[in-house]
C-alpha positions in Angstrom: -9.4 -8.9 -22.5 -7.9 -7.7 -19.3 -10.0 -5.4 -17.1 -8.5 -2.3 -15.8 -8.8 -1.7 -12.1 -10.6 1.5 -11.3 -8.5 4.4 -9.9 -10.5 4.5 -6.7 -12.3 1.4 -5.5 -15.6 1.4 -3.6 -15.4 2.4 0.0 -17.8 1.5 2.8 -18.2 4.6 4.9 -18.6 4.1 8.6 -18.2 7.8 9.6 -18.0 10.9 7.5 -14.9 10.5 5.4 -14.0 7.2 6.9 -13.7 3.9 5.1 -13.8 0.3 6.3 -12.1 -1.1 3.2 -9.6 0.6 0.9 -7.2 -0.6 -1.8 -4.0 -1.7 -0.1 -1.9 0.5 -2.4 -3.7 3.6 -1.2 -2.6 5.6 1.8 -4.9 5.3 4.8 -4.8 7.9 7.6 -5.9 7.7 11.2 -6.1 10.0 14.2 -3.8 9.4 17.1 -5.5 10.8 20.2 -3.1 9.5 22.9 0.2 7.7 23.6 0.8 6.0 27.0 3.6 4.1 28.7 1.0 1.9 30.4 -1.3 -0.4 28.5 -4.0 0.2 31.1 -4.1 3.9 30.4 -4.5 3.4 26.7 -7.2 0.7 27.2 -9.1 3.1 29.5 -9.1 5.8 26.8 -10.0 3.2 24.2 -13.0 2.0 26.2 -14.2 5.6 26.8 -13.9 6.5 23.1 -15.6 3.3 21.8 -18.8 4.7 23.3 -18.7 7.5 20.7 -16.6 6.2 17.8 -16.9 2.8 16.0 -13.2 2.3 15.3 -10.8 2.8 18.1 -7.6 0.8 18.4 -4.5 0.6 20.6 -1.2 0.0 18.8 1.9 -1.1 20.8 5.1 0.4 19.5 8.7 0.4 20.8 10.9 3.5 20.6 14.4 2.8 21.8 13.9 0.8 24.9 10.5 2.3 25.8 7.1 0.7 24.9 4.2 3.0 24.1 0.6 2.3 23.5 -0.9 4.6 20.9 -4.7 5.2 20.8 -6.0 5.8 17.4 -9.5 6.6 16.0 -10.8 5.8 12.5 -9.5 5.0 9.0 -9.6 7.8 6.4 -9.0 7.8 2.7 -7.2 11.2 2.8 -5.5 13.5 5.2 -8.3 16.1 4.5 -11.0 13.6 5.5 -9.2 12.9 8.7 -8.8 16.6 9.4 -12.5 17.3 8.7 -13.7 14.5 11.0 -11.3 15.6 13.8 -12.5 19.2 13.5 -16.1 18.1 13.5 -16.0 15.5 16.2 -12.7 15.2 18.2 -12.1 18.8 19.0 -15.7 19.3 20.1 -15.1 16.5 22.6 -12.0 18.2 23.9 -9.5 15.7 22.4 -6.3 16.7 20.8 -5.0 14.6 17.9 -2.3 14.0 15.3 -3.0 12.7 11.8 -0.8 9.8 11.0 -0.5 7.2 8.3 -2.0 3.9 9.3 
């Protein structure tokens, strides 16, 4: 007998609404809090944010002939969870953000 995979798998929450493991077929969202032309600036923000948030990453991306370093916080199972976390934590810290797919 073949077992059916549950619609939503177990998630290990690290912050309210965050997950450290999700099914690869599910969309995962993150909060972009900065984009810089210099890696040093992105790394500086990353270090500052890591004091308050457990998951902060820098993603290098190229648009045209320019390289940008995007600073992102968290992994969320839904856009709503990302928005709730941002409203509760990031805006109170004076940070602006964009919700993006990870």
